[in-house]
C-alpha positions as a LaTeX table, in Angstrom:
\begin{tabular}{lrrr}
\hline
Residue & $x$ (\AA) & $y$ (\AA) & $z$ (\AA) \\
\hline
Unk1 & $-138.23$ & $-30.90$ & 35.07 \\
Unk2 & $-139.83$ & $-31.22$ & 31.32 \\
Unk3 & $-138.29$ & $-27.68$ & 30.33 \\
Unk4 & $-134.84$ & $-29.08$ & 31.62 \\
Unk5 & $-135.16$ & $-32.25$ & 29.44 \\
Unk6 & $-136.00$ & $-30.18$ & 26.46 \\
Unk7 & $-132.90$ & $-28.03$ & 27.24 \\
Unk8 & $-130.74$ & $-30.96$ & 27.67 \\
Unk9 & $-131.97$ & $-32.37$ & 24.49 \\
Unk10 & $-131.13$ & $-29.03$ & 22.61 \\
Unk11 & $-127.97$ & $-28.72$ & 23.86 \\
Unk12 & $-127.23$ & $-32.52$ & 22.92 \\
Unk13 & $-128.26$ & $-31.44$ & 19.27 \\
Unk14 & $-125.63$ & $-28.79$ & 19.24 \\
Unk15 & $-122.80$ & $-30.75$ & 20.47 \\
Unk16 & $-123.86$ & $-33.44$ & 17.84 \\
Unk17 & $-123.49$ & $-30.81$ & 15.07 \\
Unk18 & $-120.22$ & $-29.65$ & 16.49 \\
Unk19 & $-119.14$ & $-33.07$ & 16.28 \\
Unk20 & $-119.64$ & $-33.50$ & 12.64 \\
Unk21 & $-117.24$ & $-30.93$ & 12.03 \\
Unk22 & $-114.70$ & $-32.22$ & 14.71 \\
Unk23 & $-115.58$ & $-35.98$ & 15.15 \\
Unk24 & $-112.63$ & $-36.74$ & 17.06 \\
Unk25 & $-112.89$ & $-33.74$ & 19.64 \\
Unk26 & $-112.78$ & $-35.60$ & 22.83 \\
Unk27 & $-114.17$ & $-32.57$ & 25.03 \\
Unk28 & $-117.40$ & $-32.93$ & 22.74 \\
Unk29 & $-117.33$ & $-36.68$ & 22.78 \\
Unk30 & $-117.31$ & $-36.44$ & 26.72 \\
Unk31 & $-120.08$ & $-33.93$ & 26.59 \\
Unk32 & $-122.52$ & $-35.79$ & 24.28 \\
Unk33 & $-121.78$ & $-38.66$ & 26.68 \\
Unk34 & $-122.73$ & $-36.90$ & 30.02 \\
Unk35 & $-125.67$ & $-35.27$ & 28.25 \\
Unk36 & $-127.05$ & $-38.36$ & 26.98 \\
Unk37 & $-126.66$ & $-39.79$ & 30.76 \\
Unk38 & $-128.42$ & $-36.67$ & 32.09 \\
Unk39 & $-131.46$ & $-37.09$ & 29.51 \\
Unk40 & $-131.61$ & $-40.75$ & 30.66 \\
Unk41 & $-131.68$ & $-39.58$ & 34.42 \\
Unk42 & $-134.03$ & $-37.09$ & 33.94 \\
Unk43 & $-136.58$ & $-39.24$ & 31.82 \\
Unk44 & $-136.28$ & $-41.73$ & 34.69 \\
Unk45 & $-137.08$ & $-38.94$ & 37.39 \\
Unk46 & $-139.70$ & $-37.76$ & 35.60 \\
Unk47 & $-141.16$ & $-41.47$ & 35.15 \\
Unk48 & $-140.76$ & $-41.99$ & 38.81 \\
Unk49 & $-142.62$ & $-38.69$ & 40.09 \\
Unk50 & $-145.56$ & $-39.85$ & 37.80 \\
Unk51 & $-145.70$ & $-42.94$ & 39.39 \\
Unk52 & $-145.44$ & $-41.58$ & 42.82 \\
Unk53 & $-148.24$ & $-38.96$ & 41.71 \\
Unk54 & $-150.50$ & $-41.89$ & 40.42 \\
Unk55 & $-149.52$ & $-43.50$ & 44.05 \\
Unk56 & $-150.62$ & $-40.87$ & 45.97 \\
Unk57 & $-154.09$ & $-40.05$ & 44.14 \\
Unk58 & $-155.27$ & $-43.73$ & 44.08 \\
\hline
\end{tabular}
């Protein structure tokens, strides 16, 4: 899961770099929004999994 998160962050950096040369590209803007959402959801999932592990090991 952490590897996936790192991959999404890398993709987001690439999209942000592309947006610097084409800031009005609708496809890139949509992709940026989607990646930011996926990153947030992945972080939330990791957090939930860690909390569940703590509960089950207590």
